N, C-alpha and C positions, 0 to 999 in steps of 0.2 A: 334646638338645632336639628335633633333627630327627626322631629315632626316636619320641619321645613324640607329636609332632604327626602323624606319618605313621600310626602304629598307631591312634591315636584317630580320625583322619579316615577310615581304611579302614572302620571300623565304620559310619560314617554317610555315606559319600561319595555325592555326586550325579553325579560324573564318574568317569573311570577313574583308575587308580593313577598312570599317567604324568603326567596333568594335575596331580594332587596334588603329586607329587614336583617337577615343574617349578615350580609356584607357590611351594612352600616354598623351593626353591633361589633363585629370582628375588628373593623377598622378602629372604632372608638376604644375598644378594650386593648388593642395592640398599639394604640397611640399613632395610628397611621392616618393620613389625610383621607377623609371619606370620599371626596370627589375623585381622587386618584384611584381609590379602590373600585368605585363604581365604573369608571372609565376603563380601567385595566381589565376588569372582568367582563367588559362589553355588555353590562346589564342595562345600559341606557345609551341612546344615540348621543354622541358627544355634543354637537352644536345645539340640537333641539333642547337637550336637558339643561345645558349651561345657560342658554337664552331664557328658558323658563325660570331658572333659578335667579337670574338677574331681574326678571320681572317681579318675582316674589320678594326680593330684597330691595326693589325700587332703585336698582343700579343701572347706569347707562350701559348700552351694548354697542360694541365696536364691530361692525361688519367687515370693514377693511382697516388694516393697521398700517398707517403711513406716517412714521415719525417726522416731525418738523424741526429743522435746525439740528441735525444729527450731531454735529460737533459739540454744540452746547449741551445737548442731552447727555452725552457721554461724560462731559465734565461734571455735571450735577449728579448723575447716577452712575456710579462706577460699574465696570464690567463684572467685577467680583460680586457686587450686590445683586445685579440683574440676573446673572447666570446661576448663582447659588440659590436665590429665592424665586427665580422664574418670574421676574417682573419686567415689563416692557414700558419704558418711558415713551410718551407720545408727543408731548409738547411742553414748552416752558414759557410762561409769560403771565400777564395779569388775568384776572377772572374774565374779562370781556373776551379774551381770545380763547378761553378754555371751555366755557360752558355756554349753553344756550340761554336765552333771555327767560329764565324761569325764576320762581321765587327762591331767593338765596337760602331760605330755610327748608326747601323742599327735601324730602327724604331720599330722593334719587341720588343725592350727593353723599350719602352716608354709607357706612359699612356696618355689618353686625358687630355689636359691642362685645368685647371679651368680658365675661363676668368678673366683677370686682376690680376692673381696671379701666381707667379712662384712656381712650385711644388718642395719643397726641397727633397721630397722622390725619385724623379726621378734622380738617380745618376748612371745610368747604363753605362754612358760614362766614369766612373772612370777607372783607370788602373786595370788590372787584378790582381795585387798583393795586392790590398786593400781589407780588409775584408768587406763583405756585406751579407745581409740577403735576401733570396729568399722567397717571400710570395705569396700564391695563394689566389685569390678572385674570386667571381662570379659576382661582381658588380664594374667594374673599374671606374664607374662614381660617386661612393660614395666618394665625396671630403672630407667629415667629417672624414671618416675612414682613408683616406690617410694622412690628416693633423695630426690626432691623432697618427698615426704610425710614422710619421716623427719627431714629438715632443718627443715621448717616446723612440724611438730607435736611438742610437748614431751612426748608421752605414748606409751607402747607402743601398737602398732597390731595389731588382730585382723583378719586378712584373710579375705574370703569371695568367692565368685563368683556372677555372675548373667548373664543374657543381655545382649548389647550394647544392644538396643532398650530393655529395662527400665532399665538403668543410665542411659542417656542421657535417657530420659524422667523418671526419678527426679531426676536432677540439675537438669533444667529446672524441675520442679515445686517442688523445694526452694529453689533460689536465684532462679528467675525468669529470663526471657530477658534476656541482656545484663547479668547481675548483676556480672560481673567489671569491666566498663567502668563500671557505675554506682558500684561501690565506689570506684574510682579518682577519679571525678569528684567525689564527695562528700568525698573525702579532701583536697581542696584544689586540684585542678587548675583552671586558668583556665577560665572560662566567660563568654564574651561573644558578642554577635551577630556580631562580625567572625569569630570562630572557626567559625561555622556556614557562612559564605559562602566555601567553598573552591572551587577550580576545578570547573566543572560536570562535565566528563568524568571527573575523578578521583573526584568525590563519588559518581558513579553506578556505580562499579565495586565490587561487593560482595565479591569473593573477595580481600580484602586480607590482608596478613600479620597474624597474630594478635598480634604484638608491637608493632603500631603504637601511637602515643600515644593514650591514652584520651581520648575526646571524645564529645560528643553525636552527632557525625557517625557515629562507629563504633557507638554505642548504637543509633541508628536503623537503620543497616545490619544490625545483628544481628537486630533485630525482623523486618525484611523477609526476611533470609536464612533465619531459622527458619521463617517462614511458607511459603516456597518448599519447604523440606525436608519440611514436613508436608503438602504438596500442597494448601495453602489457596488458595482463589480470591479471597478478600476479607480485608482487614484493617480493623478498626474501632478507632479510637483515640477513646475517649469520656471526657471529663472528668466526674467526679462531684463531689459536694459536698466531699469531703476525700480524693479518690483519683483515679487515672487508670486507667481500665479499658481493656485491650487484648483484643480478641477476634478469632479466626480463624474463617472459614467453611470447613469441610472437609467435602466430600461433601454440601454443602447444609445442614449443621448448624452452628450457632454454638457455639464452644468458648471459654471463658474461658482466657486465657493467664496462667500464673504470672509475676508481675513482682516485681522487688525491692521490699522494704519502703520506704516513704517515697518512692516514685516520683513522688508528687505534687509534690515539690520541683523536678522537672525537666519538669513537664507543659507549661508554656509554651514551654520550649526545644525539646522534642520536636516540638510542633506547628509552631513556627516553622521548624525544620529541614525538616519535610515540605513546608511551603509554599514554602520556598526551592528545594528540589529540583524542585518542580513549577512553578516560576516564577510564583508567586502573590504578591499584595501582602500582605506580612506586617503592614503597618500597618492593613489593613482587616479588622476583626473583627466588623463589624455585618451584612455581606451574605454570602450564599453565593458561593463561587467554585469554578471547575472548572479543572483543569490536567492535565498529563501528565508522567510521568517515564519516561525510557528507561534501563533498567538492564542491566548486563552481569554475569553470574555464570557463571564457568567457561566462557567463550566462548559462552554461551547468552544470547540477547537476550530481555529481558522488557519488555513495555510495561505501564505502570501508569496507570490512570485515577484521578485524585484529585478528590474532591469535599469541600468544607468546608461545614459547616452551623453557623450561630451558635445556641447554646443558652443557657439561663439560667445554666448553670454554666461556660460557655466554648465555644470552638470544638470541634466534633466533626469528625474527619477520616476519610473512608472511602477505601480504596484497592482497586481492582479489578485483580488480577494477570492479565495476558494473555500467556501464553507464545506465542511465534511458532512454533506447531506445524505439522506437516505434516498436510494434510487428505486423507483417503482415504475413498471411499464404503464400502469394506469395514469400516472402523472403526466405522461407525454400528451394525453388528450387526443389520441389518434382517431380519425374517422373510421367507421366500420370496415370499409374496403381496404384501407391501408393496414389496419390492425390485423386483418386476416392474413395478409401477405407477410407481415412481420412474424406472426405466429408460425406460419409455414416455414420461414427461413430459420427461425430459432429451433425448430424441430429436426433440422438436418444434422447429419453426423460428420459431414466433410464439405469442403468447398471454401471459397473466399466470399465474404460479404464486405463490400466497400462502401464507406460513407464519405460523401463528397460535400464540399462547400468551402467558402472562404474562411479566413481566420475570424474567430468570434461568432460563428454561426451555430454553436452548440453541439458540434460533432462529438467532443469528448463526453459530454453529458449523455448523449444517446448511446455511445459505446459502453459507458459504465452501466447504464440502465440494462442493456442487453446482457452484459456479463453478470450483473446482479440477478437477473432472471434465470440464468443458466448455472449459477453458483450453487451446486448441490454437493453433498458429501461424497457421492460416487463419481464426481467429475473433477479432474485436475485442470485448473486454469492458470496459465502463465502469461504475463504481459511484459513487454519491453516498451518503455515510454521515455519521452524527453520533454519535460520531466514528468514524474509521477504526480498527477494533480490531485487525485483523491485515493485514499487508502481503502481497499475493500477487504473485509475479513474473509480469510480462507482463500484468497487469491495471491499467488506468488508474483510480485511486481518487481521489475528490474528497471533501474534508471540508467539511461544512456550516459556514458562518461567519455567524451572524445579525448580528454587529456590522457587517459590511460588506454586509448584505442578500444574502448567498449562501445562499438557502433551498433546500429540496428542489425546490420548483416551478421556481425560477429556474435552478438548476443542471441540472435535468432538461431544460429547454428547450435549454440549451446542449449537453447531451450528445447530443440527437437530431440536432443539426446536425453532429456529429462522426463520422458514419457508423459507429455501433456495430452489432454483430450482437446482442449481449446486454447488457441494462441491469439493474443491481441498485440498488434504492432501499431505503435503510436502514429506512424506516418510512413507511407511508402515513398521514399525520397529518391531512390536510385534503382538502376537495373538489378544490381546484385541482391538487394533486399527483396525486390519483386520476384526474382527467379526463385529464391529460397522459399518465399511464401507460396508460390505456385507449386513447388515440389512438395511442401508440407501438406497442401490441400489435396494433392493427388495421392498422397500416402496415408490418407484417412484422418486428417486433422481439420477441424473447423477453425478458420482463420478470419479475424476481424481486423480491419485497418482503415485508414483514411487517405484521401487524395484531395488535392486542391484543384477543383474544377468548378465550372459555373453551373453545371447541371448533371443529372445522373448519367445520361447517355454519353456525355463528354468524357466520362471516366474510361470508356472503351478506347477512344483515340489517345487518351493520356497514357494508358498502359502500352499501347502499340508504339507510341512516340518514344517511350522510355527504352524500347527495344524488346519487349516481350512479344513472342510470336503470336499471331492472331489465333492459331489453333490451340495454343496454351491458354489464352484468355477465355476462349469459348469452353474449354474443358474444365477450367478450374473455378471461374467466377460464377457464383450463383445469383448475385443481384448487385445492382448499384443503387444506392439510396442517397439522394441529395436533400439538403435542408437549408432553411433560412429562419431567422428569428424576427418576429413582428411584435409590436407592443400590444398588450392585452388591455382591453377596455376595463375601466374601473367598474365593477358590478354595482357599486353604491350610487354612482352618479351618471352612468351612461344614459343617453337620451335618444329616442327614435327620431328619425327625420325622413323626408321624402326626397328621392332623387328622380329626375326626369328620365324617361325611357331613352331619350336621345343621348343623355350623358352616359347611361349604363351601356348602351350599344357602342358608344365611342371608345370605351375602355375595355370592350370585349367581355362584358359581364354576361352570364347565361340568361336565357329568357325567363327562367323561374326565379331569378333574383329580383323580386318586386316587393311592393308594399313598404312597410316601415323598416328602415335599416338603421342600426344603432351607430351613433357617433359619440366622440368625447365631448362632455359638457365643457363649455368655455369657463375657465377658472376652476374646473374640477371641484373637489370637496376635500375635507380634512383627511379622509382616509388615504387618498392618493396624492396628498401634498399639493393639491391644486393643479395637477397636471392632466387629469382626465384619464390617465393610464395607470395600471397597477400590475407590474411584472411583464413578462414576455412569454410567448408561446411559439412553438416551432411549427412550420409548415413544411410538408415533405413531398417528394415524388419518389416512387419505387419502381425501378425497371428490373423485372425478373429476366434472367437469361434463359429463355425457353428454347426448345429445339429449333424453332423457326429463327430466333434471334442468333443462335449459335451458327446456323448456316450463313446468315448475313455477315457475321463477324469474320468467319473463315474466308468468305468470298470477297472480303475487303470493301464491303458496302459503306457508304457514307453515313454520318450521324443522322442526316435528314431521312434517309431510307430506313434506318433502324428505328427511328422515332415513329414513322408512319406505321410500321409493322407492330411496334409496341403498343400504340394507341388502339390498333385493331384487336389486340389481345388484352385490353383492359387497363393500359397504362394511363394514369391520371397526372397530367402535368402539374407542376407546383402552383401555378397561378389558379388553376381550377380547384386544387386543394384549398387554396386561400379563400376562394368564393364560398366554399362550405363553411369556413370559419366566420366569414362575414354574415352569412345567413343565420348562423347560430348565435350571433350577437357577441362573439368573442373578440373581434377586431374590426377594423374599418377598411373601407375600400382603398383609401389612400395608403394605408400601411401595406396592404397586399401589392399594390402597384409599385410602391417604392422598393419592396423586397424582391420582386420577381422581374424577369426580363422576358421579352418576346422577340422573335426574329424581326429584324429591320427589313422593310420592303421598299425597294427603290421604285420611283415613278418611271414608267417607260413611255 
């Protein structure tokens, strides 16, 4: 077996031969699956390596996994078996439906034999008229899985291989997230409200043993764990008329999650469990509620903001997943022009720097990045937020609590008496908060905050509309920064394409945007979960309040007039910033167009 792995891995290796040999030996000595070890260490490309291994073993390869007669497959192969051993049933019928017209004794229908043991699952030599089950796996050497399948399934098994990503994704789509737990619950396990109220610390640890007793607690944990594995930023649990819909927001897009059939039977229990985890009143179903959950997954701390909304079909629960990540200015991927402006702003000792954009545009991440850059032992930073999304070591963070009258304005007054160098206000919501922030900046403090506007220059009119005098805006604000998030192309599968000059001109692309432009590969790859995109990146525009801009603000100039002057002084609009990211192959034209706006022009 060692030789098979090594010979196949050599053909597709990403590392050197010594690394491969060491990984195989460590896996074998530690009784860990060799294939998992090689893939987890990224020593081999997943699909190429597994396809090569299938050829070495003369096993069939499944490019696309599309189970036939799903209801029957789930009856023959239970969710517990499939999920525990990572096996995906594909079809169930006689041999004529399952395999191509090949020699029935052909080795392609066999699996590697376990030494000293006859594999009862290897029954592909049976006559074509006999019912058998075709199963896809990515690890044909997992003898425990083969043994479990042969004992649980009363039919011969036809084995084939596919990539790990496709098999795992196929299992989830067929059975639904948490299907094994769901099966056990409906089979008659106890279900009452007392069983939901387990110890808080224990309940919020997600990396539990898979063999723990089935319960709604485990079911909910599986939903959250799956969301984290898929890089989701939000989970939406939405009651419908006769169903419970669960959706993940991944890379800014909502995706329906496959859930077990009849999940509606547990809808109220799932929602009650989420409310208990976030310390909300489970008896109150008529009013919206907000709460938080602190989760632990593989020693990683995850903060979850929870919001419930009463709807006509029942309570809807939304969860925002906030990883306690490390913030670094280099990770923002700023173009050189914008980076120089940001560095200039962060070197200032006073003034207001405002970050604008809609909800979910990454404003908080940018703010935390700036604060992390300025977080030095000689600097005292105090924030007031609603809520505190990420905890920064060395930064004094205050959470707004309206129920005890701790508002932005009141908290900000207290902060200024605490000798801060830098102040961060989560959001400027009213005139009182804005006026105190202006006063703080004029008395020698550097102030960061956010506004909800469509662009950077719109922040000027937003402040004046709130009631801040134009001369105070010009005297206190150093810059307005606006941002949006666009999906990042998967570096493993993005493909170049040609756009006509006519199309590029029609969308306002610059003249130097020519040649091959990268787009998302249709169907993506295993790394990006077949989406063509992997993560998101921010596009920015930064408007510095220069002396010329100050004069225009004081004189009551319109946003259009201010924008003309700003462009003369080097202002790069957000769409133009996006073109830079298109040319560098980071995102697509369509993503930039969708995230940015241009002024509408009426035909005259």
